[in-house]
Structure formats: structure tokens, C-alpha cells
TORFI-993740 format. One record per residue (C-alpha): residue number from 1; residue in one letter; chain; x, z negated, y. Coordinates in nm, 4 decimals. Layout:
# TORFI-993740
NUM, A, A, X, Z, Y
...
# end
This chain:
# TORFI-993740
1, M, A, 1.9939, -20.0720, 11.3713
2, L, A, 2.0887, -20.1912, 11.7331
3, A, A, 2.4490, -20.0953, 11.6567
4, E, A, 2.3528, -19.7547, 11.5324
5, N, A, 2.1598, -19.6927, 11.8416
6, M, A, 2.4615, -19.7891, 12.0614
7, I, A, 2.6698, -19.5560, 11.8700
8, D, A, 2.4162, -19.2631, 11.8896
9, L, A, 2.3831, -19.3266, 12.2720
10, Q, A, 2.7471, -19.3134, 12.3372
11, Q, A, 2.7712, -18.9963, 12.1426
12, C, A, 2.4938, -18.8313, 12.3510
13, E, A, 2.6618, -18.9454, 12.6654
14, L, A, 2.9877, -18.7823, 12.5589
15, M, A, 2.8166, -18.4576, 12.4635
16, I, A, 2.6348, -18.4384, 12.7748
17, D, A, 2.9763, -18.4824, 12.9766
18, W, A, 3.1282, -18.2226, 12.7562
19, C, A, 2.8554, -17.9816, 12.8136
20, A, A, 2.8840, -18.0530, 13.1959
21, G, A, 3.2376, -17.9932, 13.1990
22, V, A, 3.1943, -17.6436, 13.0415
23, L, A, 2.9227, -17.5693, 13.2904
24, D, A, 3.1429, -17.6874, 13.5744
25, T, A, 3.3983, -17.4076, 13.4901
26, G, A, 3.1384, -17.1452, 13.5637
27, S, A, 3.0747, -17.0586, 13.2006
28, L, A, 2.7054, -17.0006, 13.0990
29, G, A, 2.7591, -17.2603, 12.8349
30, T, A, 2.4943, -17.1200, 12.6136
31, V, A, 2.6342, -17.2333, 12.2830
32, E, A, 2.7424, -17.5895, 12.4310
33, S, A, 2.3925, -17.6334, 12.5908
34, S, A, 2.2207, -17.5612, 12.2677
35, M, A, 2.4618, -17.7824, 12.0724
36, T, A, 2.3919, -18.0648, 12.3241
37, K, A, 2.0132, -18.0150, 12.3317
38, V, A, 1.9984, -18.0525, 11.9492
39, A, A, 2.2307, -18.3316, 11.9015
40, V, A, 2.0938, -18.5382, 12.1929
41, S, A, 1.7261, -18.4790, 12.0983
42, E, A, 1.7841, -18.5728, 11.7421
43, A, A, 1.9846, -18.8723, 11.8384
44, L, A, 1.7310, -19.0014, 12.0775
45, M, A, 1.4543, -18.9563, 11.8305
46, R, A, 1.6825, -19.1743, 11.5840
47, V, A, 1.7072, -19.4223, 11.8479
48, A, A, 1.3457, -19.4448, 11.9483
49, D, A, 1.2269, -19.4614, 11.5687
50, K, A, 1.4791, -19.7498, 11.5180
51, C, A, 1.3361, -19.9282, 11.8304
52, V, A, 0.9994, -19.8950, 11.7023
53, Q, A, 1.1199, -20.0301, 11.3523
54, V, A, 1.2841, -20.3406, 11.5231
55, M, A, 0.9729, -20.4040, 11.7211
56, G, A, 0.7337, -20.3861, 11.4179
57, G, A, 0.3712, -20.3148, 11.5074
58, T, A, 0.4346, -20.4006, 11.8664
59, G, A, 0.6502, -20.0823, 11.9091
60, V, A, 0.3614, -19.8583, 11.8743
61, T, A, 0.0947, -20.0356, 12.0679
62, D, A, -0.0127, -19.8954, 12.4271
63, K, A, 0.1870, -19.9756, 12.7350
64, T, A, 0.5085, -20.0937, 12.5838
65, I, A, 0.8308, -19.9290, 12.6870
66, V, A, 0.9138, -19.8451, 12.3037
67, E, A, 0.5669, -19.6734, 12.2647
68, T, A, 0.6301, -19.4640, 12.5798
69, M, A, 0.9872, -19.3756, 12.4878
70, F, A, 0.8776, -19.2727, 12.1285
71, R, A, 0.6159, -19.0429, 12.2639
72, E, A, 0.8176, -18.8874, 12.5444
73, I, A, 1.1156, -18.8444, 12.3274
74, R, A, 0.9174, -18.6555, 12.0650
75, A, A, 0.8037, -18.4031, 12.3348
76, F, A, 1.1592, -18.3818, 12.4536
77, R, A, 1.2472, -18.2200, 12.1193
78, I, A, 1.0234, -17.9119, 12.2194
79, Y, A, 1.1131, -17.8865, 12.5936
80, D, A, 1.3522, -17.6076, 12.6688
81, G, A, 1.2980, -17.4590, 12.3314
82, P, A, 1.2314, -17.6297, 12.0089
83, T, A, 1.5220, -17.7727, 11.8229
84, E, A, 1.4841, -17.5581, 11.5110
85, V, A, 1.5149, -17.2460, 11.7570
86, H, A, 1.8343, -17.3735, 11.9097
87, K, A, 1.9855, -17.4359, 11.5500
88, W, A, 1.8687, -17.0972, 11.4460
89, S, A, 2.0380, -16.9292, 11.7363
90, L, A, 2.3503, -17.1270, 11.6666
91, A, A, 2.3543, -17.0235, 11.3109
92, K, A, 2.3323, -16.6734, 11.4178
93, K, A, 2.6286, -16.7206, 11.6338
94, L, A, 2.8192, -16.8567, 11.3630
95, R, A, 2.7305, -16.5579, 11.1330
96, R, A, 2.8391, -16.3089, 11.4036
97, D, A, 3.1506, -16.4905, 11.4710
98, W, A, 3.2472, -16.4976, 11.0778
99, K, A, 3.1539, -16.1497, 11.0570
100, A, A, 3.3822, -16.0422, 11.3375
101, V, A, 3.6697, -16.2223, 11.1647
102, Q, A, 3.6135, -16.0496, 10.8407
103, D, A, 3.6189, -15.6987, 10.9833
# end
């Protein structure tokens, strides 16, 4: 589980760097931002869940870093638009792009 967390966190860092690079070019980066928000928030939820699993019952008791992280990351999935809304928006873009190629 710890190795999986390490992989997830590295992927998050790479995705954030990629998105920042796009934004640095002056692009709005709407698609990249949505993709990054979804991927990072989902990965962080997996990381938090595995941390709770590793710590057992202690992981969900008050005033532990793991409990705080789990609670805050759950809320992070809602900030800046719920993850499902970002997925829906990305799916609409894929559909528009696919239709454009078909015409």
C-alpha cells in the first residue's frame, strides 16, 4: 500500500507540473486543469484511504494527521467543482471533438 501511495503521489506531482506548464504558456488550460483536478483528487483519496487502512482504527481517531488528511481530502474532491462535474465536462469535450472529426 505504501508503494502504491508513492506511485500515486508521483503521478500527482507530474500531472500538476504538466498543467502548470500549459498555464505558463498563457493558455486557459481548461481541459488540462479539469483533468488534473480529477486525477489528483481521486489519487489523494486513494492515498488517504490506504493510510487509514495501514493505521487501522488509529487512522480514524480524532487529532491524528491521517484522520485530518482523510477528512480534508474528501472535501477537496468538491472544491472547484465536484469531480463528477469535471468528468462530465471532459466527456462532453471528447464528444464534441469526435463529432468534429466525423463531419
